C-alpha positions in Angstrom: 102.2 90.8 92.5 105.8 91.8 92.4 108.0 88.7 93.7 110.0 89.1 96.9 113.0 88.9 94.9 112.0 91.6 92.4 111.3 93.7 95.8 114.7 93.0 97.1 116.6 93.9 93.5 114.6 97.1 93.7 115.4 98.0 97.4 119.1 96.5 97.7 120.6 100.0 99.0 118.4 99.6 102.0 119.1 96.1 103.3 119.9 96.2 107.0 121.0 100.1 106.2 119.3 102.1 109.1 121.1 105.2 107.6 118.3 105.1 104.8 115.2 104.5 107.4 113.2 107.0 109.2 110.6 106.8 111.9 106.9 107.3 110.6 104.0 107.4 112.9 101.3 104.6 113.2 98.1 105.0 114.9 97.9 102.6 118.1 95.2 102.0 120.9 96.1 104.8 123.5 99.4 106.0 122.0 101.3 106.4 118.5 103.8 103.9 117.3 106.8 105.2 115.6 108.5 102.7 113.6 111.4 102.5 111.2 110.7 102.5 107.5 112.7 102.9 104.2 112.8 106.4 103.4 111.8 106.4 100.1 108.4 104.4 101.0 107.6 106.9 103.5 104.6 108.4 101.3 103.0 104.5 101.0 103.3 104.1 105.0 101.6 107.4 105.3 98.7 105.9 103.4 98.6 102.9 105.4 98.6 104.8 108.8 95.6 107.1 107.4 93.9 103.9 106.6 94.6 102.3 110.0 93.2 105.3 111.5 90.0 105.9 109.9 88.8 102.5 109.4 89.8 102.3 112.1 92.1 99.2 112.8 94.9 100.1 115.5 98.2 98.6 116.7 97.4 96.6 120.0 100.6 94.4 120.4 104.2 95.5 120.9 105.1 92.4 118.9 104.2 93.9 115.7 106.5 96.4 113.7 108.6 96.9 110.7 112.5 96.8 110.8 114.2 93.7 111.6 117.8 92.8 109.9 117.0 88.8 109.7 117.0 86.1 107.1 113.8 84.2 106.4 113.8 81.2 108.5 115.2 78.1 106.4 116.4 80.4 103.8 119.7 82.4 102.7 117.4 85.3 101.7 116.8 88.2 103.8 113.4 89.1 105.0 111.6 92.1 103.6 111.5 93.5 107.2 115.4 93.9 106.7 114.7 96.6 104.1 112.1 98.1 106.6 109.4 97.5 104.0 107.1 95.4 105.9 104.6 95.6 108.6 103.6 92.8 111.1 100.2 93.8 112.4 98.8 92.6 115.8 100.5 89.2 115.4 98.4 87.6 118.2 95.0 88.0 116.3 96.6 87.7 112.7 98.6 84.5 113.0 101.1 83.0 110.5 100.1 79.7 108.9 97.0 77.7 107.6 94.2 77.8 107.8 94.0 81.9 107.3 92.7 83.6 110.6 92.6 87.4 110.9 90.4 90.1 112.8 90.7 92.7 110.1 87.6 94.4 108.8 86.7 93.8 105.3 86.8 97.4 104.5 90.4 97.5 106.1 91.6 94.9 103.8 90.0 96.4 100.8 91.2 99.9 101.4 94.8 98.7 102.3 94.8 96.7 98.9 93.6 100.0 97.3 96.4 102.1 97.9 98.2 102.9 94.8 101.7 104.3 94.0 102.3 105.3 90.5 99.0 103.5 89.6 100.2 100.2 90.9 98.9 98.1 93.8 101.3 99.7 96.6 101.0 97.0 99.3 100.6 93.1 99.2 99.1 91.2 102.1 100.4 87.9 103.2 96.9 86.5 103.9 96.7 86.1 100.2 100.0 83.9 100.1 99.9 80.1 99.6 101.1 79.9 103.3 99.1 82.8 104.7 101.0 85.4 107.0 97.9 87.4 107.8 100.0 90.1 110.3 102.3 90.8 107.3 102.0 93.6 104.9 104.7 94.5 102.7 105.6 96.8 100.0 104.9 95.8 96.4 106.6 98.6 94.1 109.8 100.4 93.3 111.4 103.4 95.0 110.4 105.6 92.2 106.8 104.5 92.3 106.1 105.9 95.8 106.6 109.5 94.7 102.9 109.2 93.5 100.6 107.5 96.0 96.7 107.7 96.2 94.2 105.9 98.2 90.9 106.0 99.7 90.9 108.6 102.5 87.7 107.5 104.1 84.4 109.5 104.4 86.1 112.5 105.5 88.1 112.9 102.3 87.3 111.0 99.4 88.7 113.2 96.6 90.9 111.5 93.9 94.5 112.9 93.5 93.8 115.6 91.3 90.6 116.8 93.2 88.1 114.4 91.0 85.9 112.2 92.7 87.3 108.9 93.8 85.4 106.9 91.2 85.6 103.6 93.1 83.3 105.6 95.9 80.9 106.5 92.9 77.7 104.4 92.1 78.1 103.4 88.4 75.0 104.9 87.7 76.0 108.4 88.9 79.3 108.5 87.5 78.3 110.3 84.2 76.7 113.3 86.5 79.8 113.4 88.7 82.1 113.6 85.7 80.1 116.5 84.5 79.9 118.3 87.4 83.8 118.0 87.8 84.4 119.0 84.2 82.3 122.2 85.0 84.0 123.0 88.2 81.3 122.5 90.4 82.7 120.1 92.7 84.4 121.3 96.1 86.7 119.5 98.7 83.4 118.7 100.5 81.6 117.0 97.6 81.5 113.6 97.4 78.9 110.8 97.2 78.4 110.3 100.8 78.2 113.9 101.7 74.6 115.8 101.7 74.9 116.8 98.1 71.6 114.9 96.5 71.5 113.9 93.0 68.7 116.3 92.3 70.9 119.1 93.8 73.6 118.2 91.2 71.2 118.2 88.5 70.2 121.7 89.2 73.9 123.0 89.3 74.6 120.9 86.1 71.4 122.9 84.3 72.5 126.2 85.5 76.1 125.6 84.4 74.4 124.9 80.9 76.5 121.4 81.1 73.1 119.7 80.6 
């Protein structure tokens, strides 16, 4: 994981600089939350919002948010919130401090930590810290990394960034067949391991294409 000091260095131009922030929608219970984030980080937060919506795990508390121009308590260093690079999510259910307590589904944590920017883990969870901060999710990459973001989009869209299957969702034993099918241009936008396509059908397609 990138250190907080490294993140501050990467994003120094955004510190308490609302001119570099844009509003981005996040799904809430009964409404959409429009929150300020660093402009170059938008693709990562759009992925976060999509994970929230499709898990689902929604905003429910007004205390949560992104931008706050403040120092870390007891420190001369600025909070990552001062750069609009962090999200506090439902703090009443996901408090700061030991022992770790939260109400996130396991799938939500896995998918959030699975977001990639330029191949790197894009978001780090405060729940992994020595002193847990379960509400806190912060950017883990530099501005240039945010130009290429991939993530598990949920059961409705499980394609990878170039149209190939999302390999994390393919059983290891089935990956060779899926790889052959992709190479033979047999997969469509609706083709993924949780769809109705059966392995037997895939084998027939491969046979007809003379791949196997």
